[in-house]
N, C-alpha and C positions, 0 to 999 in steps of 0.2 A: 396731495395725499398725505394724510396724517394718521396712520394706523397704529394700533397697539399690537405687540408681538408676544407670543407665548409658545408653549409646546404641549402636546397631548401626552399624558402618562400612559405607560404600557403595562401589560400584565407582568408583575414582578417588581415594578417600581414602587417603593414606599413613598407616600405623599410627603412625609416629613423631609426626606432627603431631596425630593424633587423641588419642594418649595425653597429649600436652602440653595440649591444649585441655581434655580431661576433668579433668586435675589442676587446671587453673586455674579451672574452673567448679565444682569441688567434687563431681564425680561419683565414685561408689565404684568403678566398673569400666567397661571398654569391652568390647563384644561384637564380636569380630573375625570378619568374614566370611571363612571359609576357602575362598574360591573365587577364580578368576582369579589375580591377582598374589600372593595369600596362600594359594594351594593348598599342601598340605603339603610338596611337593617343591621349592617355590619360596620357602619362608620359612625363616628361620634361627631356630630356637627360642631359642638363647642370646641373640641380639640382641633378640628380642621381649621376653623376660623381663627383660633388663637395662634396656631402655627403659621398660617398665612400672614397674619398681622405682624408676627415677630420677624418674618422674612421680607416684609414690605412688598408682597405680591398680591395682585387681584386674583379672582377665581372665575373660571367658566367650567362647564361640565359637558362631558359626552354622556348622554342618557343611555340606559341599558340597550344593548345591541339587538337582541334576538326577539324582541316583543313585536308581534305581528299586527301592526295597525291596519293592514289591508286584508286581513283574513276574511274569507267568505262566510266563516262561521261566526255568528253574531256574538256568542258568549266569549269566544276567544278574542275577538276584536275589542269588545267592551272591557274585558279583563286587561288586555294590553294597554288600553288607554288609561284605565284606573291606576295601573302600576306606574305608568309614566307620570301621571299627575302626582302620585305620592313621591316619586323621585324628584320632581320639580319642587315640591314643598320642602323636602330635605335639603336640596341645593340652596334654596332661599334661606334656610336656617343658617347655613354656614357662609352666606354672603355672595354666592354666585348670582349673576344677573343675566346670564346667557347660557343656552344649552343646545346641543346638537341632537337631533333625532333622525333616525333612518326612515326614508320613504321607501318601504319595501314590504314584501309579503313572501311567505313560504308556501303559498297555495300551490296545489298540484296543477301544473300547466295544461296537461291534456284534458282536464275536467272543467276548467274555469275560463271565462272570457276576460281578456285583458281590460276591456272597458269597465267591466264590473269591479275588478280588483282596483283599478285606478280610481274609480269613484269612491270606493271604500277608503283608500288612502287620503283622498282630498277631504272627505267627511271627518275622518279622524284628526287630520291636521287642523281643520277649523275648530274642532272641539278642544284640542290641546292648546291651540294658539289663544283662544278666548280665555281659557283657564290660566295660561301663563301671563297674559296681559293684566289680568286682575291682580296679579302678584308682582307686578313690575319686573317681569322676567321675559326675555326675548327668546322665542323658539326659532331655531335655525334648521331648516330641513335639508338633509344631505342627499346628494345624488348617489344612488347605489348602482353599481354597474351590472350589466348582463342579467337583469332581473325584470320584474314587472313594471318598475317605475324608474327609468334611467334619466340621464340629463336631457334626453330628447323629449321627455314628457313634462318638463318644467314650465313650458309655456302655458299649459293647462292649469298647473298649480298656481302660477302667478295670476292667471285670470280669475280663478275661483276661490282664492284665499288671500289674506293679507300677510301671511307668514313670510319671514325672511328666509334666505337660502344660505346654506353652507356649501360652497363649491369645492369639492375634492378634485384636485387637479389630476391625480393619478387615475381616479375612477372615470373622469371624463375621457382620458386617453384610452382607457379600456373599452369605452363605448364608441371608439372610432374617431374622436376629435384629436387633431394634431394641435400644435401650439397656436397656429393661426386661427383654427376653428374655436379653440378655447378663448382666445383674445376677442374674437368676433362675438361670442356668446356673452362675454363680460361687457363688451361695448353695448350690447343690446339691453342687458339686464343689470348693469352695475348698481343701479339704484335699489335693487332688491337683494343683492348679494351683500350680506352683512359680515360674513365670516368665511374664511378659507381654511381648508386642510391642505397645507402645502407638502406634497410629497413628490419626489422625482421618480422617473422611470426611464429605462432605456428603450422600452418597447411597450406594447399594449398588454402589460401584465401588472398585477398588483404588487409591485416590488417595494414601494414605500422606502425608497433610497434616501439618504441624506440630501438635503437641499443643495442643488448644484451638481450632484453626482450623476445625473442622468442627462436626458436630451431635451427636456422641456425648456422652452424659451420664456422664462418668468419675466424678463424685462418687457417683452411684448404684452404679456398678460397684465402686468401692473400698469403699463402705459394706457391700456384700454379702460381703466377705471376713471370715474369722474375726478376732476382735480381736487374737489372738496371731500373725497371719500375718507371716512373716519372709522372704518370697520376694524376687525380683528384678524390677525394672521397667525394661525397655529401651525407650527412645524409638527408633522406627524411622521416620525421616523421609527421604523420597527427595530429598535435597539434598546439594550439596557446599559449601554456605554455612553455616559454623558459627554465624552469627548466628541462623539458624532453630533450631539446637540450643539455643543460649543462651536464646532466647525460650521455647522449649518447656520447658526445665528450670525457668525462673522460674515458669511457670504450674503445672507439676507440683509444685514445692516449695510453692507457695501452697495448692494443693488438698490436699496431704498434711498 
């Protein structure tokens, strides 16, 4: 296994400082959250690219969170896809080659059928994946817990699309998978998992603890990956204190 490592920026993190910290700590890249202050119309691609180059770090992105690619409402769904396409174009402008998108919907559950919403998600993923590939950009679809399209639904996504997956370890735990179950999932689908959001948890909650601070067995999860796996590992820790990022990286490096 020969992965690259990085971390996801959080709301309140300035990308300029995040890039400097990443360079100093020896990360390969930073995953920029393209929401809020870093939404595509509020960010200057030239400045982002220049600062990343100065700090000698690569770039990935987390595409906007709340865009509903599974909506049963046609114009909402189409608008979400168009906005994500625009975000992909902006990400490519500043040099990112990989981006995370949520496989989710906010459709009202009493009124809509899960199969229909799931089909909408798959259709949107195929549209976005084709758009991304034409721009040498890898779309990585993230498992979102307790919703319309969880980790348990990814067999269908793998069968009906060519898109890569972002496996969020904490989200998988929320959907009932323990460390052994996550490792088994990785063993079955390691060839399609290109990216991880590594966050620890003590229980089936969205805690996003520092890496190693919870109860997930990351050694077992990593051991399930193919020997030649060369994907990306993003620490996703809910903190503005870079000390927790540094501690997480030290533990991750030791484990790798």
